[in-house]
N, C-alpha and C positions, 0 to 999 in steps of 0.2 A: 580744395577737391573741387572738381568741375561738374560733377555728374548732373547737377540741376539744369545744364545748358540745353538737355533734349526735352525738357517738361514744357508743356504749352500750358496757357493761361487756364483751359477747361480742365486740365488734368488735375492740377492741386486744388482747384475749387471743387470739382467733383469728390475727391477724397476726402478734403477737409470737412465738407458737408455730411458726407457718407458717415463718417467716423463720429462727430459730435452728435449727428442725429442718434446714433446708436448708443452713445455712452452719456446722454445729456443728464439722465436721472442718477446715474452713478456720480458724473462730475458735481451734480448739485449737493448730493449727500457728502461726498469726500471734501469739497472746497467750500460749500456753503454759498448762500445767495447775498452776502454783504461782505464788505472788507472787513478782514480780521487779522492779527497779529500771527497767525499761523502761515500768511502767505504774502503780507506786507509788512516790511521791516519799518521801524519809525522813519527811516530816510525816505522810503518809498511814499509813506502817508504825508510826509511833510511836503514832497514834490506835488502831491494832488492837492494838498490844503494851499500851497502858494499859487498853484496855477488858478485854483478857484477864486482866490483873495484878489486876485488880479482882473477877475472879471465880474465879479458881484457888482461893482460899480458902473459896468457899462451898461447903457441905456439900451435895453431890449436886446440885451446879448442872447443869441441863439447857440446852444452847442450841442454836438453829435457826438456819441459815443460809439466809436465804429469797432464791429468786433466785440460787441458788448457781452456776449455769452448770456450767463443767466442774471445780468443786470447788477452785478456787484459793484462796479465804479459808478454805473449810470445813478444808481441809489445814493452813494457816497457823494457825488457831485451835486445832486440834488438837495441833499440833507445841508450842503454848504451854501445854499441859496441860488443855485443856477438853474436856468431853463433849458433842461437837458432831455434828450432822448435816445434810445438805443436802436442799434442794428446790428444784425448778425446773418452769417450765411444758414445757420441752422435752424429751420423751423421749430424742432423739438426744444432747442436752447431758448427760442423766443418764447416758445409757450410757457417754460418754467419762469421765464423773467416776467412775463405778464401776470403769472399766478402770483408771483413772490412779490411783486411790486405793482399792483393793480393801479396805482395812481398816477403810473409814469407810462409814456408811449414807447413802444418797441415796433419793430418791423422788419421783415425778412429781406436782405439786401446784400450785396456785394461791395466791397470797399471801393471796387473799380466801376461801379454803376450805381452812386450814390442816389436816393430817390429825393434830392433836393434841387432847387432851381440854382442858377448861375449867380455866385456871389452873394448867397443869402445867409452864411453861417459866420458867426462871430469868433467860433474856435470850434477844434475839433481835437478828440482824444482817441489814441489808437494805443492802448494798455495791453501790450503783448498780443496785438493782433496780427504782425507780419511775422510771427515764428514759423508759420507754413508757407510764407511767400518766397520764392526764389529770388536770388539777388537781382537778377538781370531783369525781373519783372517790377522789381520796386518803383522805377520810374513811372509805371502805369497808375500805381498808387500816389505819388507825388502829384501828377498831371490832374488827377480826379480832384485831390483837395484843392490845387489850384483853382480848379474850375468852380467848386461850390464855396470857397471862402471869400469874404470880403476884402476889398485892399486892406492890408495890416492885419490881416486875419490870423489867430494863432493855432498852433498845434502841439499838442504834448504826446509823445511818443516814448514808449517802454518796450525793450526788447531783450532777448538773450544775445549776449555778445560773444564773439570768438573770433576766428580768422576764416570766416565764411565756411565753418565746418559743417557737414551734412551728416544727419542723423537719421536712418530708416529705421522704422519700428513694423514689424509684420503683425498682422492681428492687433493693431492699437488699440488700446482701451478694451480689449477682450471682442473686437469686429472681427471680420474676416478681410480686413482692408489694410494694406501697407500705408503709411502716413510718414511724411519727411518733415524733420524739423532742420531749421537754418540757424546757425549761430552767426549771426552778420558782424562783418568787420565794422567796428565803429567809424573808422575813419573813411570808408567806402560809402557807408550810409550818409555821412555829413556831405560828401563830395556830390552824391547823388541827389539829396536834397537841394542843394545850391545851385545845381544845373537846373533844376525845374523852377527856379525862380524864388527861392524861399531864401532867407537870412537865418542862420543858425545862432541862437542866443545864449543857451545853455546847455552845457555837456556834463554830464554825472554817470560815473561808472564805481561799481562796487563789488565786491568779491561774492561768491557764491555763500550764503550764510544760512538760509533756511533749509529744512529738511528735504525738500523736494528740489531743491536746486543743484544742478551739476555744472554750471558755468557763470560766468560773470554776468552782472545785470547792468545794463545802459538806459540811459532816459536823456532825451533831447527835448529843448523846447526851439520851436523854429515859427518865423513869421512872413507871411505872404509879402512880396514887396508891394508897396503902395502903387 
């Protein structure tokens, strides 16, 4: 499906922020503010653990959790020894993250306009952060990651996989806004990432197993070329 081709950068940013601002409190009650077995399978947590272990020994490593929501993964990475902070589009989600995890730093920002200097990050995590990003706008995300990551910096990406299927939901999460979900084709994502100057190291794909899942789940680790 190619319905996303007419969507602008500002369209999907605005609708995503509006819906998550409206539903932030409900989201936190339903999903929680920490990583749990209800929303992450053992393989999912193992991926987060392995990524953390590779970074813990790096001197002065700085990690950014992009699209952090209420801080679930930010907190999980911090508990495993990482110097991590979170950013999210939604001020309401960030407010809940700050309340739930007052010892951590959170900021409102877009993944295509990250509030960090060039080349200052050791790693970035985008845990289901591109599910509302149209495929043709993904290069904007990768280019911004290339800007902020140090040479050989790492990225962990989790997303809903499919064949670039598009799912529109009216009155999303009880709001008056229509929001779109994208089930990205894994091969297309890898090619897009590689064109942006990264090397893909790990590809993991699993079937939908949890109660809320309706599509396969994909995970990638990739590295900025030195």
